[in-house]
N, C-alpha and C positions, 0 to 999 in steps of 0.2 A: 800665946799658939804659936809654934811654929809649924808654917806650910809649905809644902815640897813640890815644885811644877817639875812634867819630864822638858825639855831641852832638846830640839832639833836636833842636837849632835848625839842624845842617850842614845844608846845601842836598841830601845823601843822604838821609838822615833825610826830609824831608819831601817829595820824588819819591816814594819808599817808600809813605805814608801817603797820598798822592792817589792815585796808581792802586788801593790795597785799595779805599779811596774809593768811588771811580766802579763798581768792580769789583758791591761790593754794593749800590748804588742799583740796578746793570741789571740783578739779579736778584731784587730783589724788584718789579721794575715788572713783570718776567716773572713772576713769579709771581700779582701780582694781575691780568690782563689775563685770563686765564678766570671768574675769580670776576665781572668786567664783564662781556663775552659771556653768563655766564648769567644774568646779571640784565635784560638784556634779551634776553626770549624772543621768536621772530618769530612775529607773528599770522598764521593759519594759513586763507588765504579758504577762505568758505563758501557758499553760498545756502542760503536759509530760507524758509521757507513758513508760515504761519497756520494755523492748524485750521480745519475746517468742522463743518455740521450737516446733513445727509441723511438717505434712505434706504440700505439695503442689504439684498443679498438674498442667501438661501444657496443655492448650485447643487451640482446633477449637470449635468458633462459628458459628453457621448458622441456617438461617428459611429458612422455606419452611413449606407447609399446607401436613395436613396428606388426604395419600390415602388410596382406599384398596389394598390389595393383589392380590383376584380375586373375579370378579364380572359375574355373568353368566347370561345371560337370558334364562328363560327355555323356551322351544317351545313344542306343543302339538307335537307326532308322531305320531300320526293319529287320523283321524276326526271322529268327534261326540258331543253328548249334552253333556253338562256339570249337571250332575248329581249331584255333590258331591261338597265341598269349605270346607276342611279342617285344613287351615292358611289363618290368616290375616297379614296383614304390621303390621313390628314389633316384629312379632313372629321369635322365632329362630329355627331353623331344623335342623338335620346333611345328608349326604349324606345318600339319596338311601331315605329318608322319605315320604311318600304319600302326596302328598299338596292337590288334586285334583282327583275326579274319573271323567268318562264319560261314557257315554251309551258305551255296551259292548256285548250287545244280539248279534247283527250279526256276532261279532269276536267269541265271546263262542261259536256260533253252529257251524260256518266255523274249530275250533281245534276241536268240538265233533266228526265232519265228516270225519275229517282229523284223530283223535284217530280210528276214528270205521274201514276204512278201511285199517290202520297200522295193527289192532288188525288183524282183516281178513286176511291179507297178512302174519302175522308171525305166523298165523296156518295154512296156505298151508305152507309155507318155512319149516317147521318142519316137517309137512309129509314127504315130499320131500327130508328131511335130510336121513332118513330112506330109503327111496329109494333108493337113490343117491348110498346109501353104499353097498345096495345089487344089485346093478350094473341095476336096473328096471329105471335106468334116463339116460337117457344123460348127458353129464358136460356140453352141450354149454346150454343147460334147465335149468340147476342147475345154470346155473354163469346167465345168466338172470333173473330168479326169485333171486337172491342174490342181481342183481344191483335192480331190481325194488324192493326190499324189504328195501334198503336205501335212495334210492328215496324218498318213501313214508313217512323214519323216517324221514327226511328234510322236509316234506311239513307240517307234523305236529308238528315240534319242530317252523317252522315258522306263524305258527298258533297259538299255545301257546306264544310266543313274540309279537305280533299283536295284541293280548287281553291282554297280560299281560300289553304293552302301555298305555291302556290304564287309566292307572294309572300311572298320572301327579305326579314325585320325583322331590327329590332336586337331582340336581349334586355335592352339595359341601359341607360343612358345612357352617352354617350366617347366616345372618335373612333374610326375607323376605321385603325386598322395595319397591318392587311394587308389585302389583295383577293387571292383563289385563283384567282377566274375570269373567260373573258374572255367577251367576246360573240360566239357563237354556238356557246359550248360547251354540249355535249349533258352535263348530270353527272345522275348515280344520288343516290339515295335517301341519305340519312347524308353524302354527300360536303362537306369546307371551302368554304367559299364568302368567308367572313368573319373576321377576328378586329376585335373589340372592346374600347380599354380604358377601363376607367373614369380621367379625371384628375383627378377632380377630388370627394374629394378623393381627397390622395397618401396612403401611409401607407411608416414604415420600423419598423422591430426593431431594436431596441436589449438587447444582453446586461449585466445588470448585477449588480453584487457584491452576494452574498446582505448583506453590513452594511449597505447603502441600503434596505432589502427594508420598512421601517416610513416611511420617511421617501417612499416615494413611491407616490401615489392617483389614479383615475380621476381628469380634468378638473384634473390642476395646467395651468398656462399655461407655454412655452417659447417658445424662440429660437432659431431656423435658419439658420445660414449655410453660405453654399455653397461652395464653390470655383470652380464654373461663372461665377459671377455674383456676385463679391468686393464688397464694402463695403457691400451689401445685406445686410438684418435679414424674414426671415417667420416669423409668428408662430406658432407649433404649439399642440398639447399632447396632456396623456397621452390613450388611449382605454380602450386597457385594462391591468390589469398580471395576468399569471401567478400565480395563488394557491398555485405550488409551485416550488421549486428544484431546476433541476438537480444531483444529484450527483455529477455527472461533473465539472464545471466550476465549478458553486457560484456558478453563476446565475440568475438568473431575467430574462422574456422580458415588454418592457414593449411596449405600441404604442402610437407616434406618428401622429397624424394633423397634413397638414397641410395646411390649406383651400389653391386655389389657383385661384381665381376669374377669374379674366385669365390663364388657360394658362405665367405664364412657368417655371414648372417640370416637371422632364422623369423618367420614369423611369428610374433607373441614373446618378444625379445624386450625389454622396458629398459628405453635411453634416456640421454639428458642431452638434450639439443640447444646450443649457441650459434643465434645467430645473431653474424655480424652488419650493424645496420648503419655503419659508421665510422672511421678510418683515421688513425693520423698522424705524421711522420715526426720523425724528427722535434719531436718533445717532451720537456722534462718530467724524469721518475722517478721517484722514491718508494721505498717500501711499506707495504699497507700498513705495519705493525710499529710504523714510525709517526703514524696521524697522530695526536690526541685530538680526544673529540669529545669536549664538555657539555655538547648537549646545542650552544653559542653558535658555535666557530669551531673549522679545524686549526690545527697549528702541529708546529714541530717546534725539538729544542734541536739549537745548534749552538756548539760550541767555539767559543768565541775567548781565549788567552786562559783557558782553566775554566774557565766558568758557562756555565748554559744562557743562553739567550732564547724567549720563547717567539717565536715568530708565528702572528697568523698567517696563513695560505688560502690562495681557494685552490682548489679539488674541480677535476674535470673527469675525466674516462678514466675506469679503474677496470683492468683485466688481469684477473687469478691476481699475482699475491702486490702489485704494481698499480700507482696511483701516481694520474698527471698534476703536475702543479700546474696549475693558470698565471698565478700570481703569488707574489710573497719569497722568493727564491731565485737567486741567481747561478745559484750553478754552483758555485768551485764551495761553496757551505761544506761541512761535515755536520751530519745530523746524527741521535740520539736514534739506537733500534732495539737498545735491549737496555732498562733501568732507568726507564723516563717517568713510572707511574712514582716516584722518589721523589719526584723533582720538582723545584718550582726555578722562577727567573730568577738568574742571577747565583743560584748554588753553584758549589768549587765540584767539579765530578776528577776523575780519574780513572781517564781512555786505557781499558786493561784488553782489547781487542778490538782490530780496527780490520772489518769484513769488506772484503774488498766488493768494487762495482761490478754487480753483473753488466755482463755485454746484451746487447739487445735482441729478442730474439723474438719468437710464437708468440704473438700477442691474445691470444687467446690462451 
């Protein structure tokens, strides 16, 4: 029997070899494609900014409502009919200013009677001085006359004072907050007539944790921002610091003073106080958003030859949107402020915007 075998030159063997070659080449191309893609790393778009130098302050922030430093209820010191009202609610008054007058005819007549009796006795006393010098009046009678004159003089002064009390006066500088009397009312002694409130300066009481005790002291500057007047800042200062800590709350009381010469502030307004307890000048500052906090340390991403380098930093004081850098940067770096959430050390980046460094401004 004769057998036939396929030789390398046969068409069937050539087709099989060609197919195997193509499949092998295709598999190699598929395996090499990911390696090429890995080599072409996509640049991450970021925004960067330069660093700046400026002043920074250490602050304690607390909230409180404004109150009046002095508030007085003005009472009538004598009784009588209200015959004249000289002020209304909202009027500014000064200490000693007359707010209202009472009918004082009876007290005026009593004062005039006391004055007449005093003048009569003064004349008699003057005559007795000459007689006493001549020895015509005993020293006992002369002394009795002298004491009687002093008593009458006191009676007259008391009558003067009672008559003056018919003019109801402001005990302090301030604003008339309330008027309790009306024209024609007959009031008795010690009846409330007005309430005068001192609006300049206003005060506020902050209750501060004891760990801040050594940082705060009278005279420190502060800034006040109010919910009722957004966008405005008002100067304030630490007026008093309580020397004791409340054992129930672990806080101590700080009294803030807020000058208000223009009368824009009102008692009861709620505000936030920023107390400056320390400040530093010409320090290195970065935007707060550039700081990456991983719960272990702070760091920033620095641009180096188209890539980022994660630099650990030590931060100091923070004011507003800026943070002091104590260690970790020289000052001439560009740091990432937008896009750092997707970065890792060595990532390739594309700078899409360079934010200009702000000039140093208000540290608060």
